[in-house]
C-alpha positions in Angstrom: -107.8 70.4 -108.0 -107.4 68.4 -104.8 -104.3 69.0 -102.8 -101.9 66.1 -102.8 -100.7 64.7 -99.5 -97.4 63.1 -98.9 -97.0 60.4 -96.2 -93.7 60.4 -94.3 -92.1 57.0 -93.7 -92.7 55.5 -90.3 -89.8 55.6 -87.9 -88.6 52.1 -86.7 -86.9 51.9 -83.3 -83.8 49.9 -83.6 -83.4 49.4 -79.8 -85.6 48.4 -77.0 -85.0 48.3 -73.3 -81.6 48.6 -71.7 -80.0 45.3 -70.4 -80.3 45.0 -66.6 -79.7 41.3 -65.7 -80.1 37.8 -67.1 -83.0 35.7 -65.8 -82.0 32.1 -64.9 -82.1 29.7 -67.8 -85.2 27.5 -68.0 -84.5 24.0 -66.7 -85.2 22.4 -70.1 -83.5 25.1 -72.4 -80.4 27.1 -72.8 -80.6 30.9 -72.6 -78.2 32.7 -75.1 -77.1 36.4 -75.2 -75.2 37.8 -78.1 -74.1 41.4 -77.8 -71.9 44.0 -79.5 -69.9 46.7 -77.8 -70.9 50.4 -78.2 -67.2 51.1 -79.1 -67.3 48.7 -82.1 -64.9 50.0 -84.8 -67.4 49.6 -87.7 -70.9 51.1 -87.9 -72.1 48.4 -90.3 -74.5 45.8 -88.8 -73.4 42.3 -87.8 -75.8 39.6 -88.9 -76.3 36.6 -86.7 -77.3 33.3 -88.3 -78.4 30.1 -86.5 -78.0 26.9 -88.5 -77.8 29.0 -91.6 -81.0 30.9 -90.8 -81.2 34.6 -90.1 -81.7 35.6 -86.5 -80.8 39.3 -85.9 -78.7 42.3 -87.1 -76.7 43.8 -84.2 -75.8 47.4 -84.3 -73.3 49.0 -82.0 -74.4 48.6 -78.4 -77.1 46.1 -79.2 -77.9 42.6 -77.8 -80.1 39.8 -78.7 -81.5 37.1 -76.4 -83.1 33.8 -77.2 -83.6 30.3 -75.9 -82.7 27.1 -77.6 -83.2 23.4 -77.0 -80.1 21.5 -75.6 -77.8 20.1 -78.3 -75.6 21.5 -81.1 -76.3 24.8 -82.9 -74.1 26.4 -85.5 -73.9 30.2 -85.1 -72.4 32.6 -87.6 -71.6 36.3 -87.2 -71.1 38.3 -90.5 -70.5 42.0 -91.0 -71.9 43.9 -94.0 -73.5 40.7 -95.2 -75.9 42.5 -97.6 -73.0 43.4 -99.9 -72.3 39.6 -100.2 -76.0 38.9 -100.9 -76.3 37.3 -97.5 -74.1 34.3 -98.5 -72.4 34.2 -95.1 -75.2 32.1 -93.8 -73.9 29.3 -95.9 -70.7 29.1 -93.8 -70.8 26.7 -90.9 -69.7 29.3 -88.4 -69.1 28.3 -84.8 -70.5 25.3 -83.1 -72.3 25.7 -79.7 -72.9 22.7 -77.5 -75.9 23.8 -75.4 -76.9 22.3 -72.1 -80.2 22.5 -70.3 -80.3 25.1 -67.6 -77.2 26.9 -69.0 -76.8 30.6 -69.9 -74.4 31.4 -72.6 -72.9 34.9 -73.2 -71.3 35.7 -76.6 -69.5 38.9 -77.5 -69.0 40.0 -81.1 -65.2 40.3 -81.6 -64.2 42.8 -84.3 -60.5 43.0 -83.5 -59.6 41.4 -86.9 -60.5 43.6 -89.9 -63.2 42.2 -92.3 -63.7 39.1 -90.0 -65.9 38.9 -86.9 -66.0 36.1 -84.4 -68.0 35.3 -81.3 -66.2 35.1 -78.0 -67.8 33.3 -75.0 -67.5 34.6 -71.4 -69.0 34.1 -68.0 -71.8 36.3 -66.6 -69.2 38.1 -64.4 -66.8 38.7 -67.3 -69.5 40.2 -69.6 -71.6 42.0 -67.0 -69.9 45.4 -67.4 -70.1 45.3 -71.2 -73.7 44.1 -71.3 -74.9 46.9 -68.9 -74.3 49.5 -71.6 -76.3 47.6 -74.3 -79.9 47.7 -75.4 -82.1 45.0 -76.9 -82.0 44.9 -80.7 -85.6 44.9 -82.0 -85.7 46.3 -85.5 -85.7 42.9 -87.3 -87.5 39.6 -86.8 -85.8 36.3 -86.3 -86.4 33.5 -88.8 -84.1 31.0 -87.2 -86.0 27.9 -86.0 -83.3 27.2 -83.4 -84.3 30.4 -81.5 -87.5 29.6 -79.6 -89.5 31.3 -76.9 -88.1 30.9 -73.4 -90.0 28.8 -70.9 -90.4 29.9 -67.3 -87.0 30.4 -65.6 -85.8 27.7 -63.4 -86.5 28.4 -59.8 -83.5 29.6 -57.9 -83.1 27.5 -54.8 -82.8 29.7 -51.6 -79.4 29.6 -50.0 -79.1 27.1 -47.2 -79.6 28.4 -43.7 -76.4 29.2 -41.9 -75.1 26.5 -39.6 -76.0 27.0 -36.0 -73.3 28.6 -34.0 -70.8 26.1 -32.6 -71.6 25.2 -29.1 -68.8 26.3 -26.8 -67.7 23.7 -24.4 -68.9 24.5 -20.8 -66.1 25.9 -18.6 -65.8 24.0 -15.3 -66.2 26.0 -12.1 -64.4 25.0 -8.9 -65.8 25.3 -5.3 -63.4 24.8 -2.4 -64.6 23.2 0.9 -62.3 23.5 3.9 -61.7 20.0 5.2 -61.4 21.2 8.8 -65.0 22.3 8.6 -66.0 18.8 7.2 -63.8 16.3 9.1 -61.7 16.0 12.2 -58.0 15.9 11.7 -56.9 12.6 10.2 -60.5 11.2 9.9 -63.1 10.8 7.2 -66.3 10.9 9.3 -68.4 13.9 8.4 -68.9 16.4 11.2 -72.3 18.0 11.8 -70.9 21.3 10.4 -69.9 19.4 7.3 -73.5 18.6 6.4 -74.3 22.4 6.5 -71.2 23.2 4.4 -72.3 20.7 1.7 -75.9 22.0 1.8 -74.7 25.5 1.3 -72.6 24.3 -1.7 -75.7 22.7 -3.2 -77.7 25.9 -2.9 -74.9 27.8 -4.8 -74.9 25.1 -7.4 -78.6 25.5 -8.1 -78.2 29.3 -8.3 -75.2 29.2 -10.6 -76.2 26.4 -13.0 -79.3 25.7 -15.1 -78.1 22.1 -15.8 -75.2 20.0 -14.6 -73.1 17.9 -17.0 -70.5 16.5 -14.6 -69.3 16.8 -11.0 -65.8 15.8 -9.9 -64.9 15.7 -6.2 -61.2 15.9 -5.5 -59.8 15.4 -2.0 -56.4 16.8 -0.8 -54.5 16.5 2.5 -51.5 18.1 4.1 -48.1 16.3 4.0 -48.2 15.5 7.7 -48.0 11.7 8.0 -47.2 9.0 5.4 -48.0 9.5 1.7 -49.9 6.3 1.5 -52.1 7.2 4.5 -52.8 10.7 3.1 -53.6 9.3 -0.4 -56.2 6.9 1.2 -57.6 9.6 3.5 -58.1 12.1 0.6 -60.0 9.5 -1.4 -62.2 8.5 1.5 -63.1 12.1 2.2 -63.9 12.7 -1.5 -66.1 9.7 -1.5 -68.0 11.0 1.5 -68.6 14.4 -0.1 -69.6 12.8 -3.4 -72.2 10.6 -1.6 -73.7 13.6 0.1 -74.0 15.5 -3.1 -75.6 12.5 -4.8 -78.2 12.2 -2.0 -79.6 15.6 -3.1 -80.8 14.0 -6.3 -79.6 16.8 -8.6 -79.7 15.6 -12.2 -76.1 15.1 -13.4 -75.8 14.0 -17.1 -72.4 12.3 -16.8 -72.5 11.4 -13.1 -70.3 12.2 -10.1 -66.7 11.2 -9.8 -64.5 11.1 -6.7 -60.7 11.2 -6.6 -58.1 11.5 -3.9 -54.7 13.1 -4.6 -53.2 13.3 -1.1 -50.5 15.9 -0.3 -50.0 17.2 -3.8 -50.6 20.6 -5.3 -50.2 22.3 -2.0 -52.1 25.6 -1.6 -49.7 26.8 1.0 -46.0 25.9 1.3 -43.3 26.5 4.0 -45.0 24.7 6.8 -43.4 21.9 8.8 -44.4 18.3 8.4 -44.4 17.2 12.0 -47.8 17.0 13.8 -47.4 20.1 16.0 -50.3 22.4 16.6 -48.5 25.2 14.7 -47.8 23.0 11.7 -51.4 21.7 11.6 -52.7 25.3 11.7 -50.2 26.3 9.0 -51.3 23.4 6.7 -55.1 24.1 7.1 -55.4 25.6 3.5 -53.9 22.3 2.1 -56.6 20.2 3.7 -59.4 20.8 1.3 -62.0 19.2 -0.9 -62.5 20.7 -4.4 -65.8 20.3 -6.1 -65.5 20.9 -9.9 -68.8 21.4 -11.7 -69.3 21.4 -15.4 -72.6 22.5 -16.9 -74.7 25.4 -18.3 -74.4 28.6 -16.3 -77.4 30.7 -15.5 
């Protein structure tokens, strides 16, 4: 007599891969995740229905993922529904208003005995719970509302960072001794004055790659009348400005000249009568300041 063979029932895996992260929702669909915590108080499965049609049975620590067209979908979660002959699908459940490009996260809430609900949350709120779940794969969805997901919407790259704010250029001052440029009380340039201005231009070319603005400010000592000194300081500033302009150095905002007379003294304590001693004492006050703003080398 032939030996009888017994076939063992096939094992069905209830879970698939572990949840890692959610792909972006397709631009024309809504992506939906429904999951159940591993610490659920009841070991009985929770059935998920979409518009009254069976979709999945979630065990502890399981999740289901599907896509749906934008619009309204009724979703129902029911525990131990087989004992009620699956009549829970006839209940309206909860209404979901789905939007294109949106991802929805729903957690099975079993805090109330014999009643389960679905609580929505953001990706950040549900991230920790979902990381401990696995895809539920032991049943097949029969819900027409659950469709295959299209290609995820492309994630736009972050905009490039704005260029660093341009720091305003810091002006640099160059002092020219007036006694090297002009005779006392006069505004005619000496021969040595041309050399002094030429030396200044050579320093400018070494220090700056481009020049935005040049200001020439003349000062005098307080010997003599204030009106005369104010006029003399302006005339001397004009002479130096013209000499600088004659070098044809590009200056974006031009060259300005100003005379301030006997103000902002560099040295005090000198007498104001025109004696040789007082003139010598006031020499630092007789000056022309050239203020250059531009890009330093």
